N, CA, C and O atoms as CSV, one atom per row, in Angstrom:
chain,resi,resn,atom,element,x,y,z
A,1,UNK,N,N,-34.186,10.549,14.267
A,1,UNK,CA,C,-33.259,11.381,12.877
A,1,UNK,C,C,-31.777,11.296,13.754
A,1,UNK,O,O,-30.949,10.571,13.204
A,2,UNK,N,N,-31.460,11.747,14.660
A,2,UNK,CA,C,-30.087,11.364,15.190
A,2,UNK,C,C,-29.730,10.431,15.443
A,2,UNK,O,O,-28.552,10.110,15.286
A,3,UNK,N,N,-30.833,9.496,16.033
A,3,UNK,CA,C,-30.422,8.474,16.576
A,3,UNK,C,C,-30.068,7.466,15.212
A,3,UNK,O,O,-29.090,6.738,15.384
A,4,UNK,N,N,-30.512,7.395,14.361
A,4,UNK,CA,C,-30.753,6.804,12.903
A,4,UNK,C,C,-29.339,6.899,12.363
A,4,UNK,O,O,-28.767,5.926,11.872
A,5,UNK,N,N,-28.810,8.065,12.467
A,5,UNK,CA,C,-27.667,8.959,11.530
A,5,UNK,C,C,-26.489,7.920,12.558
A,5,UNK,O,O,-25.608,7.291,11.971
A,6,UNK,N,N,-26.591,7.864,13.793
A,6,UNK,CA,C,-25.709,7.774,15.061
A,6,UNK,C,C,-25.407,6.274,14.931
A,6,UNK,O,O,-24.266,5.815,15.001
A,7,UNK,N,N,-26.500,5.556,14.740
A,7,UNK,CA,C,-26.581,3.999,14.442
A,7,UNK,C,C,-25.992,3.501,13.193
A,7,UNK,O,O,-25.571,2.351,13.066
A,8,UNK,N,N,-25.972,4.487,12.180
A,8,UNK,CA,C,-25.383,4.560,10.785
A,8,UNK,C,C,-24.231,4.287,11.010
A,8,UNK,O,O,-23.718,3.177,10.866
A,9,UNK,N,N,-23.610,5.460,11.456
A,9,UNK,CA,C,-22.284,5.825,11.563
A,9,UNK,C,C,-21.524,4.889,12.191
A,9,UNK,O,O,-20.540,4.423,11.615
A,10,UNK,N,N,-21.878,4.493,13.442
A,10,UNK,CA,C,-21.332,3.452,14.501
A,10,UNK,C,C,-21.282,1.989,13.556
A,10,UNK,O,O,-20.332,1.242,13.793
A,11,UNK,N,N,-22.234,1.586,12.543
A,11,UNK,CA,C,-22.115,0.390,11.848
A,11,UNK,C,C,-21.344,0.456,10.817
A,11,UNK,O,O,-21.192,-0.600,10.203
A,12,UNK,N,N,-20.747,1.483,10.393
A,12,UNK,CA,C,-19.871,1.920,9.059
A,12,UNK,C,C,-18.427,1.637,9.966
A,12,UNK,O,O,-17.454,0.961,9.632
A,13,UNK,N,N,-18.646,2.367,11.169
A,13,UNK,CA,C,-17.002,2.041,11.760
A,13,UNK,C,C,-16.682,0.660,12.250
A,13,UNK,O,O,-15.583,0.107,12.210
A,14,UNK,N,N,-17.907,0.148,12.759
A,14,UNK,CA,C,-17.320,-1.109,13.145
A,14,UNK,C,C,-17.118,-2.499,11.701
A,14,UNK,O,O,-16.611,-3.620,11.679
A,15,UNK,N,N,-17.834,-1.618,10.665
A,15,UNK,CA,C,-17.514,-2.412,9.695
A,15,UNK,C,C,-16.141,-2.394,9.028
A,15,UNK,O,O,-15.472,-3.330,8.591
A,16,UNK,N,N,-15.913,-1.169,9.063
A,16,UNK,CA,C,-14.716,-0.970,8.840
A,16,UNK,C,C,-13.186,-1.276,9.741
A,16,UNK,O,O,-12.101,-1.293,9.159
A,17,UNK,N,N,-13.333,-1.507,11.238
A,17,UNK,CA,C,-12.555,-2.045,11.754
A,17,UNK,C,C,-12.680,-3.455,11.815
A,17,UNK,O,O,-12.058,-4.006,12.723
A,18,UNK,N,N,-13.246,-4.050,11.165
A,18,UNK,CA,C,-13.596,-5.270,11.330
A,18,UNK,C,C,-12.838,-5.884,9.837
A,18,UNK,O,O,-12.264,-6.971,9.786
A,19,UNK,N,N,-12.957,-5.089,8.864
A,19,UNK,CA,C,-12.810,-5.433,7.853
A,19,UNK,C,C,-10.765,-5.051,7.956
A,19,UNK,O,O,-9.878,-5.886,7.775
A,20,UNK,N,N,-10.622,-3.887,8.221
A,20,UNK,CA,C,-9.102,-3.511,8.615
A,20,UNK,C,C,-8.278,-4.737,9.444
A,20,UNK,O,O,-7.066,-4.877,9.283
A,21,UNK,N,N,-9.211,-5.777,10.520
A,21,UNK,CA,C,-8.594,-6.102,11.045
A,21,UNK,C,C,-8.209,-7.866,10.628
A,21,UNK,O,O,-7.582,-8.758,11.201
A,22,UNK,N,N,-8.833,-7.776,9.555
A,22,UNK,CA,C,-8.710,-9.257,8.760
A,22,UNK,C,C,-7.467,-9.276,7.636
A,22,UNK,O,O,-7.158,-10.283,6.999
A,23,UNK,N,N,-6.735,-7.818,7.499
A,23,UNK,CA,C,-5.676,-8.103,6.761
A,23,UNK,C,C,-4.550,-8.962,6.809
A,23,UNK,O,O,-3.628,-8.355,7.354
A,24,UNK,N,N,-4.209,-10.147,6.466
A,24,UNK,CA,C,-3.500,-10.778,6.671
A,24,UNK,C,C,-1.850,-10.181,6.259
A,24,UNK,O,O,-1.341,-9.542,5.339
A,25,UNK,N,N,-1.454,-10.749,7.401
A,25,UNK,CA,C,0.380,-10.780,7.331
A,25,UNK,C,C,0.788,-11.661,6.742
A,25,UNK,O,O,0.243,-12.761,6.649
A,26,UNK,N,N,2.163,-11.217,6.077
A,26,UNK,CA,C,2.957,-12.239,5.324
A,26,UNK,C,C,4.576,-11.873,5.826
A,26,UNK,O,O,5.250,-10.940,5.391
A,27,UNK,N,N,4.987,-12.857,6.841
A,27,UNK,CA,C,6.150,-12.893,7.712
A,27,UNK,C,C,7.408,-12.981,6.766
A,27,UNK,O,O,8.576,-13.046,7.150
A,28,UNK,N,N,6.939,-12.970,5.390
A,28,UNK,CA,C,8.252,-13.257,4.571
A,28,UNK,C,C,8.575,-11.674,3.855
A,28,UNK,O,O,9.502,-11.405,3.091
A,29,UNK,N,N,7.480,-10.727,4.373
A,29,UNK,CA,C,8.010,-9.543,3.698
A,29,UNK,C,C,8.099,-8.376,4.973
A,29,UNK,O,O,7.268,-8.318,5.880
A,30,UNK,N,N,9.685,-7.159,4.794
A,30,UNK,CA,C,9.710,-6.533,6.456
A,30,UNK,C,C,8.940,-5.601,5.984
A,30,UNK,O,O,9.394,-4.936,5.053
A,31,UNK,N,N,7.337,-5.244,6.583
A,31,UNK,CA,C,7.152,-4.078,6.537
A,31,UNK,C,C,7.061,-3.667,7.905
A,31,UNK,O,O,6.480,-4.349,8.750
A,32,UNK,N,N,7.581,-2.642,8.136
A,32,UNK,CA,C,7.902,-2.031,9.512
A,32,UNK,C,C,6.896,-0.621,9.677
A,32,UNK,O,O,7.207,0.148,10.586
A,33,UNK,N,N,5.794,-0.298,8.882
A,33,UNK,CA,C,4.899,0.533,9.127
A,33,UNK,C,C,4.010,0.473,8.017
A,33,UNK,O,O,4.173,0.057,6.869
A,34,UNK,N,N,2.707,1.145,8.799
A,34,UNK,CA,C,1.100,0.649,7.925
A,34,UNK,C,C,1.022,2.241,7.373
A,34,UNK,O,O,1.718,3.107,7.904
A,35,UNK,N,N,0.506,2.411,6.744
A,35,UNK,CA,C,0.387,4.135,6.119
A,35,UNK,C,C,-1.454,3.957,5.751
A,35,UNK,O,O,-1.953,3.042,5.097
A,36,UNK,N,N,-1.989,4.804,6.220
A,36,UNK,CA,C,-3.359,4.592,5.745
A,36,UNK,C,C,-3.589,5.262,4.420
A,36,UNK,O,O,-4.051,4.622,3.475
A,37,UNK,N,N,-3.246,6.667,4.316
A,37,UNK,CA,C,-3.205,7.245,2.982
A,37,UNK,C,C,-1.883,7.889,2.868
A,37,UNK,O,O,-1.273,8.650,3.619
A,38,UNK,N,N,-1.502,7.158,1.253
A,38,UNK,CA,C,-0.279,7.831,1.092
A,38,UNK,C,C,-0.355,8.458,-0.546
A,38,UNK,O,O,-0.810,7.994,-1.591
A,39,UNK,N,N,0.370,9.816,-0.173
A,39,UNK,CA,C,0.222,10.897,-1.204
A,39,UNK,C,C,1.284,11.504,-1.453
A,39,UNK,O,O,2.013,11.851,-0.524
A,40,UNK,N,N,1.611,11.773,-2.790
A,40,UNK,CA,C,2.671,12.396,-3.229
A,40,UNK,C,C,3.423,12.339,-4.971
A,40,UNK,O,O,2.910,11.776,-5.938
A,41,UNK,N,N,4.416,12.909,-4.960
A,41,UNK,CA,C,4.795,12.919,-6.489
A,41,UNK,C,C,5.678,11.906,-6.888
A,41,UNK,O,O,5.493,11.388,-7.989
A,42,UNK,N,N,6.535,11.565,-6.235
A,42,UNK,CA,C,7.554,10.602,-6.348
A,42,UNK,C,C,7.949,10.077,-4.969
A,42,UNK,O,O,7.947,10.625,-3.867
A,43,UNK,N,N,8.302,8.803,-5.379
A,43,UNK,CA,C,8.996,8.127,-4.204
A,43,UNK,C,C,10.372,9.223,-3.322
A,43,UNK,O,O,11.347,9.665,-3.930
A,44,UNK,N,N,10.141,9.425,-2.048
A,44,UNK,CA,C,11.260,10.475,-1.436
A,44,UNK,C,C,10.282,11.651,-1.571
A,44,UNK,O,O,10.578,12.725,-1.048
A,45,UNK,N,N,9.128,11.503,-2.249
A,45,UNK,CA,C,8.773,12.930,-2.236
A,45,UNK,C,C,7.142,12.916,-1.624
A,45,UNK,O,O,6.288,13.601,-2.186
A,46,UNK,N,N,6.815,12.087,-0.451
A,46,UNK,CA,C,5.542,11.730,-0.475
A,46,UNK,C,C,5.348,11.748,1.381
A,46,UNK,O,O,6.035,12.008,2.369
A,47,UNK,N,N,4.322,11.413,1.139
A,47,UNK,CA,C,4.168,11.300,2.937
A,47,UNK,C,C,4.485,10.059,3.377
A,47,UNK,O,O,3.791,9.686,4.323
A,48,UNK,N,N,5.183,9.414,3.054
A,48,UNK,CA,C,5.765,8.053,3.760
A,48,UNK,C,C,7.597,8.437,3.608
A,48,UNK,O,O,8.452,7.617,3.944
A,49,UNK,N,N,7.956,9.949,2.991
A,49,UNK,CA,C,9.007,9.726,3.635
A,49,UNK,C,C,10.263,9.577,2.615
A,49,UNK,O,O,10.147,9.681,1.394
A,50,UNK,N,N,11.474,9.319,3.294
A,50,UNK,CA,C,12.771,9.018,2.467
A,50,UNK,C,C,12.980,7.434,2.079
A,50,UNK,O,O,13.665,6.971,1.167
A,51,UNK,N,N,12.113,6.690,3.136
A,51,UNK,CA,C,12.155,5.583,2.836
A,51,UNK,C,C,10.924,4.641,2.554
A,51,UNK,O,O,10.522,3.718,3.263
A,52,UNK,N,N,10.410,5.099,1.330
A,52,UNK,CA,C,8.398,4.285,0.942
A,52,UNK,C,C,8.602,2.888,0.919
A,52,UNK,O,O,7.629,2.233,0.545
A,53,UNK,N,N,9.801,2.163,1.278
A,53,UNK,CA,C,10.116,0.724,0.700
A,53,UNK,C,C,9.564,-0.085,2.171
A,53,UNK,O,O,9.171,-1.251,2.203
A,54,UNK,N,N,9.640,0.770,3.250
A,54,UNK,CA,C,9.074,-0.411,4.543
A,54,UNK,C,C,7.633,0.078,4.432
A,54,UNK,O,O,7.120,-0.563,5.350
A,55,UNK,N,N,6.963,0.576,4.064
A,55,UNK,CA,C,5.546,1.021,3.618
A,55,UNK,C,C,4.706,-0.281,3.290
A,55,UNK,O,O,4.993,-1.120,2.435
A,56,UNK,N,N,3.420,-0.284,4.286
A,56,UNK,CA,C,2.529,-1.075,3.416
A,56,UNK,C,C,1.460,-0.104,3.614
A,56,UNK,O,O,1.113,0.327,4.713
A,57,UNK,N,N,0.929,0.233,2.422
A,57,UNK,CA,C,-0.510,1.120,2.342
A,57,UNK,C,C,-1.650,1.097,1.873
A,57,UNK,O,O,-1.902,0.655,0.752
A,58,UNK,N,N,-2.436,1.537,2.607
A,58,UNK,CA,C,-3.832,1.068,2.058
A,58,UNK,C,C,-4.518,1.717,1.100
A,58,UNK,O,O,-5.237,1.060,0.347
A,59,UNK,N,N,-4.432,2.867,0.988
A,59,UNK,CA,C,-4.654,3.667,-0.193
A,59,UNK,C,C,-3.665,4.427,-0.395
A,59,UNK,O,O,-3.333,5.212,0.494
A,60,UNK,N,N,-3.002,4.372,-1.546
A,60,UNK,CA,C,-2.170,5.272,-2.398
A,60,UNK,C,C,-2.185,5.950,-3.419
A,60,UNK,O,O,-2.359,5.229,-4.401
A,61,UNK,N,N,-2.049,7.398,-3.755
A,61,UNK,CA,C,-2.537,8.289,-4.741
A,61,UNK,C,C,-0.995,8.929,-5.183
A,61,UNK,O,O,-0.332,9.602,-4.394
A,62,UNK,N,N,-0.662,8.685,-6.216
A,62,UNK,CA,C,0.544,9.328,-6.429
A,62,UNK,C,C,0.484,10.272,-7.852
A,62,UNK,O,O,-0.382,9.926,-8.655
A,63,UNK,N,N,1.124,11.146,-8.132
A,63,UNK,CA,C,1.330,12.178,-9.069
A,63,UNK,C,C,2.145,11.454,-10.388
A,63,UNK,O,O,1.636,11.325,-11.501
A,64,UNK,N,N,2.757,11.257,-10.222
A,64,UNK,CA,C,4.124,10.564,-11.101
A,64,UNK,C,C,4.611,8.953,-11.201
A,64,UNK,O,O,4.863,8.320,-12.226
A,65,UNK,N,N,4.670,8.421,-9.562
A,65,UNK,CA,C,5.458,7.062,-9.675
A,65,UNK,C,C,5.381,6.932,-8.095
A,65,UNK,O,O,5.329,7.813,-7.237
A,66,UNK,N,N,5.392,5.382,-7.975
A,66,UNK,CA,C,5.172,5.223,-6.469
A,66,UNK,C,C,6.072,3.736,-5.957
A,66,UNK,O,O,6.208,2.768,-6.705
A,67,UNK,N,N,6.507,3.792,-4.845
A,67,UNK,CA,C,7.182,2.770,-4.319
A,67,UNK,C,C,6.675,2.550,-3.076
A,67,UNK,O,O,6.484,3.552,-2.386
A,68,UNK,N,N,6.336,1.182,-2.493
A,68,UNK,CA,C,6.018,0.545,-1.209
A,68,UNK,C,C,6.268,-0.669,-1.341
A,68,UNK,O,O,6.558,-1.120,-2.449
A,69,UNK,N,N,6.195,-1.612,-0.005
A,69,UNK,CA,C,6.791,-2.834,0.390
A,69,UNK,C,C,5.121,-3.717,-0.140
A,69,UNK,O,O,5.096,-4.800,-0.725
A,70,UNK,N,N,4.095,-3.045,0.190
A,70,UNK,CA,C,2.758,-3.753,-0.088
A,70,UNK,C,C,1.906,-2.782,-0.322
A,70,UNK,O,O,1.919,-1.680,0.227
A,71,UNK,N,N,1.050,-3.206,-1.242
A,71,UNK,CA,C,-0.256,-2.540,-1.456
A,71,UNK,C,C,-1.559,-3.225,-0.715
A,71,UNK,O,O,-1.524,-4.452,-0.809
A,72,UNK,N,N,-2.854,-2.648,0.096
A,72,UNK,CA,C,-4.085,-3.220,0.271
A,72,UNK,C,C,-5.201,-2.875,-0.152
A,72,UNK,O,O,-6.173,-3.630,-0.136
A,73,UNK,N,N,-5.222,-1.629,-0.612
A,73,UNK,CA,C,-6.676,-1.587,-0.877
A,73,UNK,C,C,-6.786,-0.733,-2.422
A,73,UNK,O,O,-7.634,-1.079,-3.244
A,74,UNK,N,N,-6.182,-0.013,-2.594
A,74,UNK,CA,C,-6.153,0.859,-3.860
A,74,UNK,C,C,-4.902,1.337,-4.130
A,74,UNK,O,O,-4.105,1.536,-3.213
A,75,UNK,N,N,-4.577,1.588,-5.504
A,75,UNK,CA,C,-3.098,2.297,-5.398
A,75,UNK,C,C,-3.518,3.062,-7.046
A,75,UNK,O,O,-4.277,2.583,-7.889
A,76,UNK,N,N,-2.779,4.311,-7.120
A,76,UNK,CA,C,-3.049,4.862,-8.477
A,76,UNK,C,C,-1.770,5.914,-8.674
A,76,UNK,O,O,-1.371,6.669,-7.788
A,77,UNK,N,N,-1.163,5.802,-10.124
A,77,UNK,CA,C,-0.306,6.848,-9.992
A,77,UNK,C,C,-0.226,6.712,-11.430
A,77,UNK,O,O,-0.594,5.759,-12.116
A,78,UNK,N,N,0.511,8.215,-11.923
A,78,UNK,CA,C,0.209,8.654,-13.075
A,78,UNK,C,C,1.000,7.924,-14.485
A,78,UNK,O,O,0.649,7.730,-15.649
A,79,UNK,N,N,2.388,7.614,-13.596
A,79,UNK,CA,C,3.721,6.997,-14.743
A,79,UNK,C,C,3.631,4.997,-14.442
A,79,UNK,O,O,3.483,4.104,-15.276
A,80,UNK,N,N,3.773,4.922,-13.125
A,80,UNK,CA,C,4.396,3.510,-12.816
A,80,UNK,C,C,4.240,3.646,-11.269
A,80,UNK,O,O,4.474,4.681,-10.644
A,81,UNK,N,N,3.802,2.435,-10.720
A,81,UNK,CA,C,4.016,1.875,-9.464
A,81,UNK,C,C,4.934,0.559,-9.036
A,81,UNK,O,O,4.830,-0.464,-9.712
A,82,UNK,N,N,5.641,0.595,-8.145
A,82,UNK,CA,C,6.203,-0.473,-7.976
A,82,UNK,C,C,6.045,-0.721,-6.832
A,82,UNK,O,O,6.232,0.188,-6.023
A,83,UNK,N,N,5.559,-2.319,-6.268
A,83,UNK,CA,C,5.532,-2.684,-5.221
A,83,UNK,C,C,6.402,-3.912,-4.682
A,83,UNK,O,O,6.090,-4.915,-5.325
A,84,UNK,N,N,7.086,-4.103,-4.016
A,84,UNK,CA,C,8.350,-5.120,-3.430
A,84,UNK,C,C,7.812,-6.065,-3.432
A,84,UNK,O,O,8.158,-6.831,-4.331
A,85,UNK,N,N,6.713,-6.558,-2.493
A,85,UNK,CA,C,6.177,-7.668,-1.840
A,85,UNK,C,C,4.840,-8.484,-2.262
A,85,UNK,O,O,4.739,-9.694,-2.462
A,86,UNK,N,N,3.651,-7.283,-2.357
A,86,UNK,CA,C,2.082,-8.030,-2.341
A,86,UNK,C,C,1.295,-6.731,-2.421
A,86,UNK,O,O,1.307,-5.640,-1.849
A,87,UNK,N,N,0.594,-7.343,-3.402
A,87,UNK,CA,C,-0.693,-6.115,-3.952
A,87,UNK,C,C,-1.992,-7.008,-3.295
A,87,UNK,O,O,-2.124,-8.231,-3.247
A,88,UNK,N,N,-2.523,-6.375,-3.010
A,88,UNK,CA,C,-4.027,-7.125,-2.686
A,88,UNK,C,C,-5.410,-6.096,-3.041
A,88,UNK,O,O,-5.518,-5.441,-2.004
A,89,UNK,N,N,-6.310,-5.722,-3.817
A,89,UNK,CA,C,-7.166,-4.552,-4.144
A,89,UNK,C,C,-6.896,-3.891,-5.710
A,89,UNK,O,O,-7.011,-4.743,-6.591
A,90,UNK,N,N,-6.723,-3.190,-5.958
A,90,UNK,CA,C,-6.851,-2.391,-7.353
A,90,UNK,C,C,-5.722,-1.577,-7.464
A,90,UNK,O,O,-5.416,-0.891,-6.489
A,91,UNK,N,N,-4.831,-1.519,-8.814
A,91,UNK,CA,C,-3.425,-1.092,-8.531
A,91,UNK,C,C,-3.202,-0.213,-10.299
A,91,UNK,O,O,-2.577,-0.760,-11.207
A,92,UNK,N,N,-3.688,0.814,-10.401
A,92,UNK,CA,C,-3.587,1.349,-11.651
A,92,UNK,C,C,-2.434,2.568,-12.087
A,92,UNK,O,O,-2.053,3.454,-11.322
A,93,UNK,N,N,-1.979,2.375,-13.529
A,93,UNK,CA,C,-0.727,3.238,-13.343
A,93,UNK,C,C,-1.089,3.666,-14.755
A,93,UNK,O,O,-2.125,3.157,-15.181
A,94,UNK,N,N,-0.331,4.649,-15.717
A,94,UNK,CA,C,-0.563,4.971,-16.584
A,94,UNK,C,C,0.505,4.387,-17.865
A,94,UNK,O,O,0.359,4.571,-19.073
A,95,UNK,N,N,1.681,3.582,-17.119
A,95,UNK,CA,C,2.520,2.800,-18.231
A,95,UNK,C,C,2.310,1.306,-17.408
A,95,UNK,O,O,1.459,0.480,-17.738
A,96,UNK,N,N,3.311,1.133,-16.212
A,96,UNK,CA,C,3.521,-0.304,-15.570
A,96,UNK,C,C,3.213,0.235,-14.107
A,96,UNK,O,O,3.292,1.229,-13.385
A,97,UNK,N,N,2.758,-1.264,-14.164
A,97,UNK,CA,C,2.668,-1.687,-12.579
A,97,UNK,C,C,3.818,-2.837,-12.424
A,97,UNK,O,O,3.704,-3.714,-13.281
A,98,UNK,N,N,4.803,-3.003,-11.593
A,98,UNK,CA,C,5.608,-3.868,-10.943
A,98,UNK,C,C,5.305,-3.845,-9.668
A,98,UNK,O,O,5.096,-2.946,-8.853
A,99,UNK,N,N,5.326,-5.762,-9.614
A,99,UNK,CA,C,4.924,-6.305,-8.480
A,99,UNK,C,C,6.033,-7.307,-7.804
A,99,UNK,O,O,5.773,-8.489,-8.031
A,100,UNK,N,N,6.990,-7.129,-7.171
A,100,UNK,CA,C,8.086,-8.575,-6.864
A,100,UNK,C,C,9.544,-8.300,-7.504
A,100,UNK,O,O,10.374,-9.116,-7.905
A,101,UNK,N,N,9.595,-6.719,-7.468
A,101,UNK,CA,C,10.690,-6.577,-8.156
A,101,UNK,C,C,12.258,-6.806,-7.636
A,101,UNK,O,O,13.264,-6.732,-8.341
A,102,UNK,N,N,12.218,-6.992,-6.748
A,102,UNK,CA,C,13.212,-7.045,-5.546
A,102,UNK,C,C,13.598,-8.821,-5.972
A,102,UNK,O,O,14.794,-8.843,-5.685
A,103,UNK,N,N,13.453,-9.421,-6.183
A,103,UNK,CA,C,13.313,-11.070,-5.928
A,103,UNK,C,C,14.801,-11.448,-6.082
A,103,UNK,O,O,15.124,-12.619,-5.884
A,104,UNK,N,N,15.777,-10.479,-6.442
A,104,UNK,CA,C,17.009,-10.712,-6.722
A,104,UNK,C,C,18.046,-10.169,-5.213
A,104,UNK,O,O,19.110,-10.615,-4.786
A,105,UNK,N,N,17.303,-9.221,-4.802
A,105,UNK,CA,C,18.103,-8.655,-3.308
A,105,UNK,C,C,18.299,-9.856,-2.506
A,105,UNK,O,O,17.609,-10.875,-2.542
A,106,UNK,N,N,19.349,-9.616,-1.756
A,106,UNK,CA,C,19.966,-10.836,-0.884
A,106,UNK,C,C,20.205,-11.896,-1.216
A,106,UNK,O,O,20.414,-12.729,-0.334
A,107,UNK,N,N,20.274,-12.322,-2.734
A,107,UNK,CA,C,20.789,-13.455,-3.146
A,107,UNK,C,C,22.672,-13.296,-3.753
A,107,UNK,O,O,23.130,-12.406,-4.469
A,108,UNK,N,N,23.346,-14.391,-3.201
A,108,UNK,CA,C,24.922,-14.393,-3.775
A,108,UNK,C,C,24.809,-13.987,-5.161
A,108,UNK,O,O,23.881,-13.432,-5.748
A,109,UNK,N,N,26.286,-14.495,-5.685
A,109,UNK,CA,C,26.196,-14.778,-7.037
A,109,UNK,C,C,25.739,-16.202,-7.654
A,109,UNK,O,O,25.113,-16.410,-8.693
A,110,UNK,N,N,26.206,-17.061,-6.760
A,110,UNK,CA,C,26.092,-18.173,-6.900
A,110,UNK,C,C,24.822,-18.363,-7.016
A,110,UNK,O,O,24.406,-19.346,-7.629
A,111,UNK,N,N,23.842,-17.307,-6.353
A,111,UNK,CA,C,22.287,-17.918,-6.425
A,111,UNK,C,C,21.460,-17.567,-7.774
A,111,UNK,O,O,20.461,-18.139,-8.210
A,112,UNK,N,N,22.234,-16.349,-8.364
A,112,UNK,CA,C,21.561,-15.692,-9.593
A,112,UNK,C,C,21.669,-16.685,-10.414
A,112,UNK,O,O,21.239,-16.585,-11.564
């Protein structure tokens, strides 16, 4: 009984580590930190602190609004979500999901 439970647990842990290890990294966006679980009310009032735009979140659960550099597995917010660079997985919001909204940052007036 215990052996079967232990083998099942080790199997799941191994599967999770393999799946997590295969998350592709895109060198074009400046993700500096990864957060496995992001919880909060608003950007700045969350577990990612005052600079949520540099985080890649695996799972994100927000009451009102969310902001991040990238999302990987699941994101839900009551009103809106804003992801600057990339989303894979499921993204849900009450009103709007915005992905890639920072495409004008870093451009000169002539480029716009």
